[in-house]
C-alpha angles and dihedrals in degrees: 000000000000109000116196112174096150095097109079113251121226092251092061088081092054098098128169089254093053090050089053093044088052092053094045088055088067092045096260107127116195124216096222098270113117128158127188115231127212111279131126099182100053131007113256124185134189107219128193113212130213090249091061095256124125123217135177119233118202118197107193122228104260113249097013101099130008121239090254093054091048088051091056087056091051094048092051089051091049089048089052094049091047088056088053093248108148097247119137106236130190117266118251103233126171086002094302144075100211119066137178134221134164092344096313129111113219146168135201125221131181112262114253123187126211143130132243108284119249099247094185084066105093090201089056092047092050091051090051092049090055093053093046087056088052092052090050092047089061093037092057092058097082135351132247110258100196111022114090121248124248100243145124096282099046097043103026117026097033090046094052093044092051094050095048091042090054097048091236099144117078112250094242089062104028100088094048090044093050090050095048091045095050094048089047092051091049092055092045086052092053094045091049093048089051094047110056110188139164118263117218138161107290135176087244100200108053102159121143096268090061092052110074117193127207124190116247116262128213089276091054094252119143139062129117128351126181128228136183117042091177091117094045110142141147108280147123119303093238091067086075091055112042099064089065093062122094142166130033125340097268089049093049091046092057092046092050093046089053093046089051094047088057093041093054094055084076109018137015116252119214102225091202086079090069086079085067099060098091097040089051091049089050092051090053090052093055093041093050094058088050091047091052093048095048090053098047094108087066104091091216092070096054088053097047099035105037092150093062123109098020122126087248091055091053093043087056090048089053091049090050094049088053089051093047091050087055090048093051090054092057126092109271124249111279121215 
């Protein structure tokens, strides 16, 4: 893949001094301790303030979301926090949640510690299931008006067409990838047509890294809290469950059953959506390749994903698409 990182990316201007100046403009004065947190899409920093507090400053990738789309995310987070769902929401400072400094849009959130949850602990899974149901109960109250949906078109067709239109895929793999992708998208289209389900506001990216766990204290406080609504969209409820599953089919079945048991303590779950797990996994696979390619001008991506773009990479993607086509034709998990 052609790698042109000679042109300076927008984030090259985002220096520690700029981050501290942005916060100072809100009356938050850092004591000089600033730590970058793991995020490829945006730039996120934990900042220690002079008053002893810690905050998290999130600088949104220029050009990805409009301010109005970001504000929809913030409104959802505040709705969840207002419903006592443990979602880390942005702070309202100077009457707003979204701020601007030196060409960047940014938000500030309280810092919340925690570790990755033990997903082999069924009590933990059930607890997470309960909170996912509470997220969806709020998410179902009204739709997003501006944020795009998670569906066949946005994640699948658009990603495929962009990759082919940009000549991203090496010629020795392009034909085979196109064929596998087209066949996979047709299966997904058929599965989605056969599985009508309600779309609601979802987290969109519930992997273990976006669920932080704190031990219970003497007052019974603790458990999971959710971070990062950056990928929040309209989509099916099952999207927020399947990324927590791992292992062989019997293990995934037990995990899913436990999540659903917890979920249904607060909200009913439409089991027809289980047929969408493998189609959604396949859409994420296609979208992920397009996401990496779209971000390649950001030097961080070339450093952290050096394997991307080679013939071997695309050969592996073809093999995974073929495996996913087989998985999509199997009977869905039953809980």
